[in-house]
N, C-alpha and C positions, 0 to 999 in steps of 0.2 A: 337089459330091457326087463321090465316087469314081467312076471310069469304070465299074466293074462293079457298083455299087450301084444297084438298080432302084427299091426302095422302102425307106423309112425309117420306123420307128415309134418310139414313146417309148423302147423298149429294144432294138430289133432292127434288123438290116440284112438285107434280102432282096436277094441279089446273084447275079451270075454265079458259076459254079463255078470253083474253082482246083484245080490238081494236088494241093495239100496237103489238100484236102477228101476225097480218095479213101480215105485210111486211116481216118479217123473214120467215114466213111460205111460202109465195109466192116464196121467194128466194130458199128455199130448194126444193120446188116442181118444180122449173125451172132448177134445177141442174141435168144434165144428169147422173152423178154418183149416186146420191141419187135415181133417178127414173129408174135406169138401168133395174130393174126387174118388171117394170110396163109398160103398153102399150105405154105411152108417157109422156113427161114432161107436166106440166100444165101452162097455161097462168095465169095471175093475176086474171082474171075473174073466171076461173075454180077453182083456188085455194081458192078464196073468197067463191065460191059456196060450195066447200068441207068444209070449216070452218063453213058455215051456217048449213050444214047437220050434222056435228059433234056436234054443239051446240044444235040442235034440238034433236038429239039422247040422249045427256046428260040430257036435260030437260024432255024428255019423260020417260026415263028408270032409272034415278038416277045413272047411270054409263055410261061411254063412253070413248072416246079417250081424255084424259086430256092433257092440255098443260104441257110440261115438262120444268121446270126452274132449273138451277143450283143454289142451295141455296146460295153459297158463292159469286156469282157474280150478281144474279138476271137475268141472261141471258136466254132467250127462246132458246131451242135447238131442239124442235120438239114436237111429241106427243107419248104417250103410254097409253094403257088402254084396255078396253073391249068394244066390240060391237057385236050386234046381226048379225049373218050370216043367212040370210033367203032365199038366192037364192036356186034353186033346185039342191040338191046333196044328196047323200046317208046318209050324217051325219047332215043335216040341218032339222029343225032349230037348231042352236047351238049358243054359245057365244065364240067369238074369242078374244084372246089376241093379240094385234098388236102394232107396233111401227114404227115410221119414224123419223129419227134424221138427223140434218144437218151434213154434212161431217166433219166439224171441231170438232164434238162431238163423232165421231167414235173412237173405240179402247180404250175407257176409262171405259167400263163396265156399262155405263149408261142404255143401252137398257135392259140388264139383271136385273140390280137393280130395274129399274122402272117396268118392266114386272113382276118381282117377287112380288112386292108390289101390283100391279093390280090384279094378280091372287089370292093372299091371300085375297084381298078385295072381289073378286068374290066368293070364297069359304066361307069365314068367315062371311061376311056381307050380301051377296046376297043368300047364301045357294045353290050355283051351285054344281051340282054333277060332271060336267066335263067342261073343257075349252079346246078349240082347237086352233090351229094356222096352217096356210098354206102359202105356197109360191111356186115359181117355183123351180125345182130341182137345178138349177145353183146358187141359192141365198145362197151361203155357209155361209155368215155372219149371216143371219137370222136363218138358220138351226142350226148353232152353239149356238145361243141364246136359241133356243127351247130345245136343248139337255141340256144346262146348267140349264134350268128351270126344268129339269127332265121329259120333255115330251117324249112320245114314238112314234115312227114311224113304220108303217107296210106298205109295198108296196101294200098290198091288199086294203088299204084306199086311195091310190092315185087316182086322179080324173081329169077330164077335166073341167076347169072353164067355166060355161055356158055363161058368159058375153063376152067371146072371140070367134070369128068365127073359124070354122074348118080350120086347117092349120096354125093358128097363132102360132108363135114360143113360146109364153108364155102360151098357152092353158093348158098344162099339169101342174098339181100342186101336191105337196106332202102334206100330212096331218099329223100333230102331235097332240097327245092327252095327256091330264093330268087330272087324276081323283082326286077328293077331298081326297081320301085315299092314293094316290100315293106320297103325299108331304112328 
């Protein structure tokens, strides 16, 4: 296995980040469709800072948001993986499975395939008891991925994201959970 490949699926490589990933990462972070359910699109500087934070999380924890590459083409299509959620909420601290893919990669099952591998890594290699995922209620694509992963939603778990101000249209979030025994 390549030194920077952490997980391999039938079609994808989840690997460490490379300098060449920054340009396509910046493009997807600047795409209004990709960022529809986030507070704003990112500038190149903000995108690079996010990549730096992702790399630091990977180095510190041994898991994180890996770059996703389509094995057949070698093309970077976004990220998927696990990250610590430590903001104040009723379910934190927790480990979240998350993803963000370029629009041209949507509708191919990549998010589900990569997130399934990341969750398995979390349970099998990291010994996690539970993995969560969250988004705004209107993000039907991500919610569908969460359901395909076998994650459960209860409206009693929904929460207001503390990093967004009161009255912000994206403040309310839905929470999905997956236990190690639920797989």
